[in-house]
matplotlib code that plots the C-alpha trace (Angstrom):
import matplotlib.pyplot as plt

x = [-67.2, -66.7, -63.6, -63.0, -59.5, -58.3, -55.6, -54.1, -53.5, -50.3, -48.6, -49.4, -49.4, -52.1, -53.9, -52.4, -54.5, -55.0, -57.0, -58.3, -59.4, -61.1, -61.9, -64.6, -64.6, -65.7, -69.0, -70.6, -74.2, -74.6, -74.0, -76.2, -73.8, -70.3, -68.7, -66.1, -65.8, -63.0, -62.3, -60.5, -61.8, -65.3, -66.1, -68.1, -69.4, -67.4, -69.1, -71.5, -72.8, -75.0, -74.5, -76.7, -74.9, -76.5, -73.8, -73.9, -71.1, -70.0, -70.8, -67.0, -66.0, -68.4, -66.9, -63.1, -63.9, -65.5, -66.6, -66.9, -67.5, -66.8, -69.6, -67.9, -64.9, -66.5, -64.3, -65.2, -62.7, -62.4, -60.8, -59.6, -58.5, -57.5, -56.4, -56.5, -55.2, -58.6, -59.1, -56.1, -57.6, -58.1, -60.4, -62.8, -64.2, -67.5, -70.0, -73.5, -73.3, -75.3, -73.3, -74.5, -74.5, -75.6, -77.6, -77.3, -74.7, -72.4, -68.6, -65.6, -62.0, -59.1, -58.8, -56.0, -54.2, -54.5, -52.2, -52.2, -49.4, -49.9]
y = [17.4, 13.6, 12.3, 8.6, 7.2, 4.0, 2.0, -1.3, -1.5, -2.3, -4.6, -8.7, -11.5, -13.7, -15.6, -13.9, -11.6, -8.4, -6.5, -3.2, -1.0, 2.4, 4.8, 7.0, 10.3, 13.7, 15.1, 11.7, 11.1, 7.7, 5.8, 3.4, 1.4, 1.5, 0.0, -0.2, 0.6, -0.2, 2.6, 0.9, 3.0, 3.0, 3.3, 0.1, -1.2, -4.2, -4.6, -3.1, -3.6, -2.1, -1.2, -4.0, -6.5, -7.1, -7.4, -7.0, -8.3, -7.7, -11.1, -10.8, -11.0, -13.2, -16.0, -14.3, -11.1, -10.5, -7.3, -6.4, -3.4, -2.3, -0.2, 1.1, 2.2, 3.6, 1.1, -1.2, -3.8, -5.7, -9.0, -9.7, -13.2, -15.3, -12.0, -11.6, -9.4, -8.0, -7.4, -4.6, -0.8, 2.1, 0.7, 3.8, 3.0, 5.2, 5.7, 6.8, 9.1, 11.6, 14.4, 17.1, 19.7, 18.3, 15.4, 11.8, 12.0, 9.8, 10.4, 9.3, 8.5, 9.3, 6.0, 3.2, 1.4, -2.3, -4.0, -7.8, -9.5, -12.1]
z = [-92.1, -93.0, -94.0, -95.2, -95.0, -97.2, -96.4, -97.2, -100.9, -102.9, -105.1, -105.4, -106.9, -108.6, -106.3, -102.9, -100.5, -99.4, -96.7, -97.0, -94.4, -94.4, -91.3, -91.5, -89.4, -88.5, -87.3, -88.0, -86.4, -88.0, -90.6, -92.8, -95.1, -96.4, -99.0, -101.8, -105.3, -108.1, -110.8, -113.9, -115.7, -114.5, -110.9, -110.2, -106.7, -105.5, -102.1, -99.8, -96.2, -94.3, -90.3, -89.5, -91.9, -95.1, -97.7, -101.6, -104.0, -107.6, -109.3, -110.3, -106.6, -105.2, -102.9, -103.1, -101.4, -97.9, -96.6, -92.7, -90.8, -87.3, -86.4, -83.3, -84.9, -88.1, -90.1, -93.5, -94.3, -97.6, -97.2, -100.7, -101.6, -104.6, -106.5, -110.2, -112.6, -113.4, -109.7, -110.3, -109.8, -107.6, -104.7, -103.5, -100.2, -99.5, -96.9, -96.6, -93.5, -91.8, -90.3, -88.0, -90.6, -93.8, -92.9, -95.2, -97.6, -99.6, -98.8, -100.6, -99.7, -101.8, -103.0, -102.8, -105.8, -105.9, -108.8, -109.4, -111.3, -113.0]

ax = plt.figure().add_subplot(projection="3d")
ax.plot(x, y, z, "-o")
ax.set_aspect("equal")
plt.show()
């Protein structure tokens, strides 16, 4: 079994910054990619990175958010700068992970709330 645990959400004012972290643990053989999605109300991709460093961002966050990955720690980060009220939502971490029993699967964390006040 693989678990993803997020941290770093909170309440901030518009223009401020937050950094989200997500650690993958469990019976991990390897990780292909990790990323973040926001649910408000649908769950849309915000940012994604492969373990090789190829990144992709939603148009709405380009230039403000930066995703990075620490392969040695199975951890992905999302640095969010110049936050806007429309960035508010529950942020879910995901990972495309190969575990010993099930092979390649997408796993999701439990989510962390980000609220940006105007």
